[in-house]
C-alpha angles and dihedrals in degrees: 000000000000105000095183092052090048091050090051090052090050092051094046091049092049093048095043096042095231146041095249094054090044090051091055090050093049094040094236134107123280091243090056092054092047091049092050093051091047090052091052091050091050091049095053096032095232134106110240098184139037104224127207135156091259107037148009117225131182117246119227088263090049091054090048095052098038096088093043091052090051089053093051093049091046091051091053091047090051092050093050092047090054091050093051128089096256100063091166093062111092112214110179145103118243124195108200132189114204137170116261101231096041092048094051093046102038120348099060089068091047093051092046093050091046092053092046088055091046107038094170091059120098118211130195110189119190120187111219128161102203137071111286130195100217093202098057095035096045104245127145091203128015113193119198147121100237118120093229120125128195135202118261090020132114116214115213114192113226105177144321118269116219117204130188144175117251143165139173120270088240093057093048092047091054101038103027133247115280115230098192134027090246089068091063091081087073094050136080105257131197112209135195105231100216093057094041137221097291105099120197127202135184108217138170090279099042138272123342127187122198130189106218128195103228121220086197131019124184139162090218116078097205089063090057092047093052091048093049092049089050089058098250098132151300116310131203100211145155114272095233090062096054103031093105093045091051091050092050094045096240086119131028134196117262123207095007092178092060111071121205113226111257122241126213122232108219141173115232112206130182109248092238091058102039094095096045109125094231093049092051092046092052091046091055092048091050092050092050093048097046103035134151099006145325 
């Protein structure tokens, strides 16, 4: 019984939505694909699909094992690629979790360039703005700036993330310039949803945390930038998103004497995938593109 071949049939059937479509993809007959999936189900003692005359649907167990099966097949592909003559050719499939704003502003170009350089590499990029355990959710790399850590995962630092408080000159002229973080409770605030409405500052007399009442909350940083430029309030935002607006004067820094603690952008990688050639190559490209800081 060829377990790897059966796993490939399972993946192809799940992705294609049926045995016939999977058979065309694998260049075998429909009965061969069906037999391979049935063998895999018998081997593990669990039904992976709900079969009907019209459609093929993953069971709950099938959904649960889908990402793990992808990882196993990808690991074998990586091993075979390394053993081949063309060691420089990356043949793999990477499932990547990335933050929305950072991907739109910076990472989309990195991913595009990486795939251009490695045309035999398949990428699946999912934009999620919350902490993700790459092991349980089936990612090869999970990029984010949250301080969470997970078991069986290696954290690779990519760069520091500088954040600051800013507002338009028009807003400050109308509403006044705050001199201390405590005064922010009386201002219109624009908040990044994933980091919450508790804002923390390091000032001359130590750390201060303030619970603001946001006029606007969003998980997409460009929305906050546009709102701040329009004069709608004071935004706590990543520096890379507002660098141009600060240079042009459409936004200005608020409370410059109260630093906002930096975050670190990191890549969380399952231990079993950390040495995969494609994972390491993408890590190096990310570090070059993002260093030394955002």
